[in-house]
N, C-alpha and C positions, 0 to 999 in steps of 0.2 A: 816421448815426453820432451817438452820444450825446456831447454836450458836457459836460465835467466841470469844475467849478470847482476851482481849486487848493485843496489841503488836504482835500478832501472824500472822495476815493477813494484807497485804499491801492494802491500799485503795487509788484509784486515784480519786481526787476531781476535777471534770471538771467544769471550770468556776470560778476558784479560784480568789480571789480579796483581796486587802489590805483594802477595804472599810468596816469598822466595822458595818455599817448599813445593809449589805447584808447577806442573809441567808448562802451563801457559806462561808463567813468569820466565821459566828457562827458555822457552821459545822466543819471548820478547828479548831476552838477553842475547841469545844467539843471533837473532835478526839484527839487533843493534850493533853487536860486535863485528858482524860481517858486512855492515854498511847497507843493509836492505831498508828501504823506506817502509814503515809499518804504521798502522793505525790501531791502537788498542781500543776495544769496545767490550763492555760488560754491563752487569747490573750493579756493581759496587764502584763507588767513587774512588779515585786515587790517581797516582801517577806511576808510570814505569819508564825508566830511562829518559826522564824529562818530558814525557808525553802524557797529557791528560787522558785518562780512560773515559771515552765517550759513553754516554748512557744508551744502552741498547734499546731501552723502552722508548726513547725518542725517535728511533729509526732515522738517524741523521742522513741527510742527502749527501752521499759521498760519490766522488767522481774518480775515474781512472783506477779502480780496484782491479788488479790483475789476479791476485790469489786471495782466497778466503781460507783460513786455517781454523778448524773448529776445536774448541776445548770445552764444549758443553755437551752433555749426554743427550741421547735421542729423546728422552722424556721431557727435556727442556728446549727442544728445537722447534716443535710444531708451530708455535706462534711467530717464529722468526723466518721460517722457510721462504715464504713469498717475498719478504723484505730482502733477504740475502740474495735470492735469485734476481730480484729487480736491480741489483747493483751491477749485473752483467759481468761477473768475473770470468776470466778464461778457465779457471780451475778452482775446485774446492777440495781441500785436503781434510779427510775424515781421519783424525788421529785415533789411536786405540781407545776404545770405549765410546766413540762418537758415531760408530757405524749406524747407518739408518737407510734401509732399502727404499723407503718411501721418498726420502730426500734425494737419494741417488737418482731415482726414476725421474723426479721433477727436474732436477738439475740437468740430466742428460737430455731430456725433452727440450730444454731451453738452450741446448748446444754447449753446455758447460762440461768440461772434463772433470770426472770424478776420480779421486785418488784415495782409496783406503790405504793410508800410509802413516808413517811417523815423521812429523815435521822435523823433529830433533835429529833423527837419523839422516833424513834428506839433507839437512844443513851440514851435518858432520861429514857426510861422504861426498859433498859437492853435487848432489842430485836435485837440489832445490831450483 
């Protein structure tokens, strides 16, 4: 697993929310506190740590995404798989509850590292 220094690699946080009781919010908070550049994207408008949550439905043209971290369940991923793969990230983190063998296979075929892991644990233990 590649060790990434904070601030050097952009992370797309899929399923971003303003709701502080959600794991996606906690991930945004930890990324922010540790100095990682992140882009929040979801289907609900709002802001997290000064960043506007981009509309996933718009499939924005994003560049230089190193990591995608998922906070949407497999039942809500299907329509976004091709878009997310088209961003050419180095890795996709499938947080607990987001595991999806179909998405794994497509990502691996595209040369993307697949990590069924917890982003919060990775950040807490310096494995991000």
